[in-house]
C-alpha positions in Angstrom: 104.3 88.0 177.8 102.4 91.2 177.7 104.0 94.6 177.6 102.8 96.0 174.3 99.4 94.4 174.7 100.8 92.2 173.9 104.4 91.6 172.9 105.9 89.2 170.4 108.2 86.3 171.3 112.0 86.3 171.3 112.2 87.6 167.8 114.5 90.2 166.5 114.3 93.9 165.4 112.4 93.6 162.2 109.7 91.4 163.6 108.4 94.2 165.8 109.0 97.2 163.7 109.1 96.1 160.1 111.9 96.8 157.6 112.5 98.2 154.2 111.8 94.8 152.8 108.4 94.7 154.5 106.9 98.1 153.9 104.9 96.9 151.0 103.9 93.4 149.8 104.3 94.8 146.3 108.0 95.8 146.9 110.1 93.9 144.4 113.7 94.8 143.8 116.6 93.0 142.2 119.2 92.2 144.9 121.9 94.6 143.7 119.5 97.4 143.2 117.8 96.8 146.6 121.1 96.9 148.5 122.2 100.0 146.7 119.0 101.9 147.4 119.0 100.6 151.0 122.5 101.9 151.7 122.2 105.2 149.9 118.7 106.1 151.2 119.1 104.7 154.7 115.8 102.8 154.5 116.0 101.2 157.8 116.0 104.6 159.5 114.4 103.9 162.9 115.7 100.4 163.2 119.3 101.4 163.7 120.4 101.2 167.3 119.4 104.4 169.2 122.2 106.7 170.2 121.0 107.8 173.6 122.3 106.0 176.7 119.8 103.5 178.2 121.6 103.4 181.6 123.5 105.8 183.8 125.8 105.3 186.7 124.4 106.2 190.1 126.2 107.1 193.4 126.5 104.6 196.2 124.0 106.7 198.2 121.4 106.0 195.6 121.9 102.2 195.5 118.8 100.2 196.3 118.6 98.0 199.4 119.6 94.7 197.8 117.7 91.6 198.7 116.7 88.4 196.9 113.2 86.9 197.3 114.4 83.5 195.9 117.2 83.3 198.5 119.7 83.0 195.6 118.1 79.7 194.4 118.9 79.2 190.7 121.2 82.2 190.6 124.4 80.2 190.5 123.1 78.2 187.5 122.1 81.4 185.7 125.4 83.1 186.3 127.2 80.0 185.0 125.2 80.1 181.8 126.3 83.7 181.2 129.9 82.8 182.0 129.6 80.0 179.4 128.6 82.6 176.8 131.4 85.0 177.8 133.9 82.1 177.3 132.8 81.8 173.7 133.3 85.5 172.7 136.7 87.3 172.1 138.3 88.2 175.5 138.5 91.9 174.4 134.9 92.1 173.2 133.4 95.3 174.6 130.0 95.6 176.4 128.5 99.1 176.8 127.0 100.3 180.1 125.8 103.8 179.2 129.0 105.9 178.7 131.3 103.2 179.9 132.4 99.9 178.3 133.9 96.8 179.8 135.6 93.8 178.3 134.2 90.2 178.3 137.0 89.3 180.8 135.9 92.1 183.1 132.2 91.0 182.9 133.3 87.4 183.7 135.3 88.6 186.7 132.3 90.6 187.9 130.1 87.5 187.8 132.7 85.2 189.3 133.3 87.6 192.2 129.6 87.9 192.9 129.0 84.2 192.6 131.8 83.5 195.2 130.2 85.9 197.6 126.6 84.7 197.4 127.8 81.1 197.9 128.5 82.2 201.5 124.7 82.8 202.0 125.1 86.5 203.1 122.3 88.4 204.9 120.9 91.4 203.2 123.0 94.0 205.1 126.2 92.2 204.1 125.0 91.8 200.6 124.4 95.5 200.2 127.7 96.4 201.8 129.6 94.0 199.5 127.9 95.6 196.4 128.5 99.1 197.6 132.2 98.4 198.2 133.0 96.4 195.1 130.5 97.3 192.3 129.5 100.1 190.1 125.7 100.3 189.8 123.9 101.6 186.7 120.2 102.4 186.5 118.0 102.1 183.5 116.9 105.4 182.1 113.4 103.9 182.1 110.4 106.0 181.4 109.8 109.6 182.5 111.1 111.3 185.6 110.4 108.2 187.7 112.7 106.2 185.4 110.4 103.2 185.9 110.4 100.1 183.8 107.4 98.0 182.6 108.0 94.4 183.5 106.2 91.7 181.7 106.8 87.9 181.7 107.1 84.9 179.4 107.1 81.2 180.0 107.7 77.8 178.4 104.4 76.1 177.4 103.9 72.4 177.3 101.6 71.2 174.5 100.2 67.9 173.4 101.2 67.1 169.8 101.5 64.3 167.2 104.3 63.3 164.9 101.8 62.8 162.1 98.5 64.7 161.4 95.2 63.0 162.4 91.6 64.0 162.5 92.1 66.4 165.4 95.8 67.4 165.0 95.9 69.5 161.8 98.0 72.5 162.8 101.7 72.2 161.8 104.6 73.5 163.8 107.0 74.6 161.0 110.8 74.6 160.8 112.7 77.1 158.7 111.6 77.2 155.1 114.0 76.4 152.3 113.5 79.7 150.6 113.8 82.0 153.6 116.8 84.3 153.2 118.4 86.7 155.7 120.6 89.7 154.7 123.1 90.7 157.4 123.4 94.5 156.9 126.5 94.7 159.0 128.4 93.4 156.0 127.6 96.7 154.2 128.0 99.2 157.0 129.1 99.0 160.6 126.3 101.3 161.7 123.9 98.5 160.9 125.6 96.0 163.2 123.1 93.5 164.5 120.5 94.5 161.9 119.1 92.0 159.4 116.4 91.8 156.7 114.3 88.8 156.0 112.6 87.8 152.7 112.6 85.5 149.7 115.2 85.4 147.0 113.9 84.3 143.6 116.7 84.5 141.1 118.1 87.9 141.7 114.8 89.3 143.1 114.2 90.0 146.8 110.6 90.1 147.9 109.0 90.2 151.4 108.4 86.8 152.9 104.8 85.4 153.1 102.7 86.7 156.0 100.7 84.6 158.4 97.5 84.6 156.3 99.4 83.3 153.3 101.1 80.5 155.3 98.1 79.3 157.2 95.2 79.8 154.8 96.9 79.4 151.4 99.4 76.7 152.3 102.2 78.4 150.4 104.9 76.6 152.4 103.5 73.0 151.7 106.6 70.9 150.9 108.9 73.9 151.5 109.2 73.8 155.3 109.7 70.8 157.6 106.8 70.0 159.9 108.2 69.3 163.4 104.9 68.2 165.0 101.2 68.7 164.7 99.0 70.6 167.2 95.2 70.5 167.6 94.6 74.2 168.3 95.8 77.1 166.1 95.6 79.4 169.2 98.2 77.1 170.9 100.6 77.6 167.9 100.0 81.3 168.0 101.0 81.6 171.7 103.9 79.2 171.2 105.2 81.6 168.6 104.8 84.5 171.0 106.7 82.8 173.8 109.4 81.9 171.3 110.1 78.4 172.8 108.2 75.5 174.4 107.9 71.8 174.7 105.5 69.4 173.0 104.6 66.0 174.3 104.2 63.4 171.6 101.9 60.4 171.7 104.9 58.1 172.2 105.8 60.0 175.5 108.7 61.7 173.8 109.2 65.4 174.5 110.5 67.8 171.9 112.2 71.1 173.0 111.3 73.7 170.4 113.3 76.8 170.1 112.9 80.0 168.0 114.8 79.6 164.7 113.7 82.4 162.5 110.7 84.4 161.5 109.1 85.7 158.3 110.4 89.2 159.0 106.9 90.7 159.1 106.1 93.4 161.7 104.5 92.1 164.9 100.9 93.4 165.5 99.3 92.9 168.8 96.0 91.0 168.8 95.5 92.2 172.4 95.6 95.8 171.3 93.2 94.9 168.5 90.7 93.4 170.9 90.9 96.4 173.2 90.5 98.9 170.4 87.5 97.0 169.1 85.9 97.0 172.5 85.9 93.2 172.8 88.0 93.0 175.9 88.3 95.9 178.4 91.9 97.0 179.0 91.8 96.3 182.8 90.9 92.7 182.0 93.6 92.1 179.4 95.7 89.0 179.8 96.8 86.0 177.7 94.1 84.0 179.6 91.4 86.5 178.7 92.4 86.5 175.0 92.3 82.7 175.0 88.8 82.6 176.6 87.5 85.2 174.1 88.8 83.2 171.1 87.4 80.0 172.5 84.0 81.7 172.8 84.1 83.2 169.3 85.7 80.5 167.0 84.2 82.2 164.0 86.5 85.2 164.6 89.6 83.4 165.6 91.3 83.2 162.2 90.8 86.8 161.3 92.0 87.9 164.7 95.2 85.8 164.6 95.8 87.0 161.0 95.9 90.6 162.3 99.5 89.7 163.3 101.3 89.0 160.0 104.5 87.9 161.9 105.2 84.1 161.8 107.8 82.2 163.8 109.7 79.0 162.7 111.2 76.6 165.1 114.0 74.1 165.5 114.4 71.1 167.8 117.0 71.3 170.5 118.4 68.7 172.9 117.7 71.0 175.8 116.0 74.3 176.4 114.6 76.8 176.5 117.4 78.8 175.0 117.7 82.6 174.9 119.2 85.1 172.6 122.7 84.2 173.8 122.0 80.5 173.0 122.3 79.6 176.7 119.7 77.8 178.7 117.3 80.2 180.5 116.8 79.8 184.2 113.3 80.2 185.6 112.9 83.4 187.6 116.6 84.4 186.8 116.7 85.1 183.1 115.4 88.4 181.7 114.9 89.8 178.2 116.1 93.4 177.5 116.6 95.5 174.3 119.9 94.1 173.1 120.6 97.4 171.3 120.7 99.3 174.5 121.6 96.9 177.3 124.6 94.6 177.6 123.8 91.0 177.1 124.9 89.3 179.4 124.9 91.4 182.5 124.2 91.0 186.2 120.9 92.8 186.8 118.9 93.7 189.9 115.2 94.3 189.6 112.5 95.6 191.9 108.9 95.0 190.8 105.8 92.9 191.8 104.9 89.2 191.5 101.5 87.6 191.8 100.3 85.6 194.8 98.0 82.7 193.9 95.4 80.8 195.8 95.0 77.0 195.7 93.0 77.4 192.4 95.9 79.3 190.8 93.9 82.5 190.8 95.6 85.8 191.6 94.6 87.2 195.0 97.3 89.8 195.4 100.6 91.3 194.1 103.7 91.3 196.2 106.7 93.6 195.9 110.1 91.8 195.5 113.7 92.4 194.7 115.8 89.8 192.8 119.1 89.3 190.9 118.7 88.2 187.3 120.9 87.9 184.2 120.2 89.6 180.9 120.3 86.6 178.5 117.4 87.2 176.1 115.7 89.8 174.0 112.3 90.2 172.2 110.7 91.8 169.2 108.6 94.1 171.4 111.2 94.5 174.1 112.3 97.9 172.9 113.7 100.8 174.7 115.1 101.4 178.3 111.6 101.1 179.9 110.9 97.4 179.0 111.9 94.1 180.5 110.5 90.6 180.2 111.1 88.1 183.0 111.2 84.4 182.2 109.1 82.5 184.7 109.8 78.9 183.6 107.0 76.3 183.1 104.0 75.2 185.0 100.7 76.8 186.3 102.4 79.6 188.3 104.6 80.5 185.4 101.7 80.6 183.0 99.7 82.9 185.2 102.6 85.2 186.0 103.5 85.4 182.3 99.9 86.0 181.3 99.1 88.8 183.7 102.3 90.5 184.6 102.3 94.2 183.6 104.0 95.7 186.6 106.1 98.8 187.0 109.5 98.8 188.8 113.2 99.6 188.7 116.1 98.0 186.9 119.8 98.2 187.8 122.9 96.7 186.3 126.0 95.8 188.3 129.7 95.6 187.2 132.8 95.1 189.3 134.7 98.4 189.9 137.9 98.3 187.7 140.2 98.6 190.7 138.6 95.5 192.2 139.1 93.3 189.1 142.7 92.6 189.7 
């Protein structure tokens, strides 16, 4: 969950970088005037999708030695989830791989061909030969001459909650407010495809939506947003919002699957970075677990620290989960979040990085290099640029530790069937 010390959840573009609508709390424009100024002045500037290519094709001589540390466990399920998404989109929908583009049909054939092959349980040498003979491989442009990528992780927390508030459970998990509005900018210009603005519409006036402090301290959403459940600890809610999804266990034994629905559109600010900059946590010690321990030891500072991040996430209840950006179920260890503006979602991806090794007390004793096939099925507010990737670890103690501490460098490759092999 960390990469920007530390990143936001599965939220969209404007959560991480702000928008024209967010640049000032005092910004008030009538809707027609706002849209006119926006389009004429190009207010969103830096939030339009970058023009540079995030990936480039490499020669077969540069292909990595393909292996899979999970022995293909869970890979079939993850591929089928991506295939389910591809079946929902137009057959001729194009997906960009650097300078090249491929249709949804071609991506589906790429995954089906790969799935059929791994079902034979091939050894590594046959796996590498199969990919070399049948697939084009693209590498992420990454960061600097090494073209490396920073890998972080996220997981699905399980929290104790109540349907109704009581003496200890006073922290509401909110659904989407009635007055939250989203403006799809693609309707006004194709160059803003995928870009949206979030705010409140009062009459014909658009204003920025309430920030975290307004919502949690002033109760501005009382009666205006459904309460899905009640938590005991505001820190649990904060990290649930960062993860973007999770499960809550109610007193009845019922479990609710909570999934990201929307946000207040405010820019994400890292409390991890705040604590490092203020000298409260040394950078080498930074982790989700270290932040939690600091806040538990300094309850008088908790509220102001959490309010440093004005971004606020609203949830919805799903029958299953967790769901990613593509609205398909994420697979532990197999789903990855990338910048959707730069990378094709979905795509078959190969990663090389490190994972933690834990002792019997769930403490990290070492880091181990591994290679693994994953599917690009998610995105995130702070997952920006070709040098960022966020691996979904699932749920449980190992997943929480891996998500909390993972900040490892590595390589990222995308695979697609050679056109001549698709027939």
